[in-house]
C-alpha positions in Angstrom: -133.3 58.1 66.0 -131.2 55.1 66.4 -128.0 55.7 67.7 -124.9 55.0 65.3 -122.6 52.0 66.4 -119.0 53.1 67.4 -117.0 51.2 65.3 -113.7 52.0 66.7 -114.6 51.5 69.9 -115.6 47.9 68.8 -112.7 47.3 67.2 -110.5 48.4 70.0 -112.5 46.0 72.6 -111.7 43.2 69.8 -108.0 43.6 69.6 -107.9 43.9 72.9 -109.7 40.5 73.6 -107.6 38.9 70.6 -104.5 40.0 72.1 -105.2 38.8 75.9 -106.3 35.4 74.3 -103.1 35.3 72.6 -101.6 35.7 76.0 -103.4 33.7 77.7 -102.4 30.7 75.1 -98.7 31.7 75.3 -98.6 31.4 78.6 -99.5 28.1 78.8 -96.5 27.1 76.9 -93.8 29.9 77.6 -92.7 30.4 81.1 -93.9 33.8 82.9 -90.3 35.4 83.3 -90.1 34.9 79.1 -93.6 36.9 78.7 -92.6 39.3 80.9 -89.6 40.8 79.2 -90.6 39.5 75.8 -91.6 42.3 73.3 -95.1 41.7 71.3 -92.9 40.9 68.3 -91.0 38.2 70.3 -94.4 36.8 71.3 -95.4 36.4 68.2 -92.8 34.8 66.9 -92.7 32.1 70.2 -96.1 31.8 69.2 -95.6 30.3 65.9 -92.4 27.9 67.2 -95.3 26.9 69.8 -97.6 26.1 66.9 -94.7 24.3 65.5 -94.0 22.2 68.2 -97.7 21.7 68.0 -98.2 20.6 64.7 -95.3 18.0 64.8 -96.9 16.7 67.7 -99.9 16.1 66.4 -98.6 14.9 62.7 -100.2 17.5 61.1 -98.8 18.2 57.8 -101.5 20.9 56.7 -100.5 23.4 60.1 -96.6 22.6 59.4 -97.1 23.4 55.8 -98.6 27.0 56.8 -95.2 27.4 59.3 -92.6 26.6 56.8 -91.4 29.3 54.2 -91.4 27.3 50.7 -86.9 27.7 50.9 -87.0 25.9 54.3 -83.8 24.2 55.4 -83.4 22.1 58.5 -79.6 20.5 59.2 -80.5 17.9 62.2 -78.2 17.2 65.3 -76.8 14.4 62.8 -75.9 17.2 60.4 -78.5 15.7 57.6 -79.7 18.5 55.5 -83.5 18.7 54.4 -85.9 20.9 52.8 -89.4 21.8 53.2 -91.1 19.3 51.2 -89.1 16.3 53.1 -90.3 17.9 56.1 -93.5 17.5 55.6 -93.6 14.1 54.8 -91.7 13.0 58.0 -94.2 14.9 60.4 -96.6 11.9 58.6 -94.0 9.2 59.9 -92.6 10.5 63.2 -92.8 8.2 66.1 -94.7 9.6 69.5 -92.4 11.8 71.2 -92.8 15.0 73.3 -90.6 17.8 72.7 -90.3 20.9 76.1 -88.3 23.8 74.8 -86.4 26.0 77.5 -84.2 29.0 77.7 -85.5 30.2 74.7 -84.0 33.9 73.0 -85.4 35.9 70.1 -83.2 38.2 68.3 -84.2 40.6 65.6 -82.3 41.6 62.5 -84.2 43.2 59.5 -87.3 41.4 58.9 -85.7 38.2 60.4 -85.8 36.4 64.2 -83.6 34.0 65.2 -84.8 32.0 67.9 -82.3 29.9 70.8 -82.9 27.6 72.6 -82.9 24.0 74.0 -85.3 21.4 73.0 -85.7 18.3 75.6 -87.3 15.3 73.6 -88.5 12.3 75.9 -90.3 9.0 74.5 -92.4 7.3 77.6 -92.0 10.0 79.9 -87.7 9.5 79.5 -85.6 11.9 77.9 -83.9 10.6 75.0 -82.3 14.0 73.6 -81.3 17.3 74.5 -80.4 19.6 71.6 -79.6 22.9 71.5 -81.1 24.8 68.5 -81.5 27.7 66.4 -84.5 28.3 64.2 -84.8 31.6 61.8 -87.9 33.1 60.6 -88.5 35.7 58.0 -91.5 38.4 58.1 -93.2 37.9 55.1 -96.5 39.3 54.0 -96.7 40.0 57.6 -96.6 36.6 58.9 -93.4 34.9 60.3 -92.2 31.8 58.4 -89.5 29.3 59.1 -86.7 29.5 56.9 -83.8 27.6 58.8 -83.5 25.0 62.0 -80.2 23.6 63.1 -79.6 21.6 66.4 -76.7 20.4 68.0 -77.0 17.3 70.5 -76.1 17.8 73.9 -74.7 15.1 76.4 -73.7 11.5 75.4 -72.9 10.6 72.0 -74.7 7.0 72.9 -78.3 8.6 73.9 -78.0 10.2 70.0 -77.6 6.4 68.9 -80.6 5.8 70.7 -82.7 8.4 69.3 -81.8 8.1 65.9 
């Protein structure tokens, strides 16, 4: 008689592998100290944050569309307000640059997550702008979606004008 497969053990092993894989992937993008002190919820939100940066860098409108909520609003460092559709269209036209986040914190209130940090933006290896930012996520149908983003430029106003 054939032995029945242990479905629970199989599911547990696969869940462990997925969690380990996500942790390794996230470790490539988030400083070790942040991961060590972060809750699983915070790690999940920071993972979405990293996917957002990746989608922007790759000019991937489709991926960005899975991250931004239908009610997404962005107030940029110049005070201009844009909405989801404009953000999706803009990602296709974006100039090549790199973004590196630091000093990230994640706070929770109910089904909302608030990420605060610094985003350093560079072109051709030269920093052109540093932003202090706040991103707000809502937990909807088991997924974290971005509903708001706001930035404030740090430092020299001339650098702001050059980056615009």
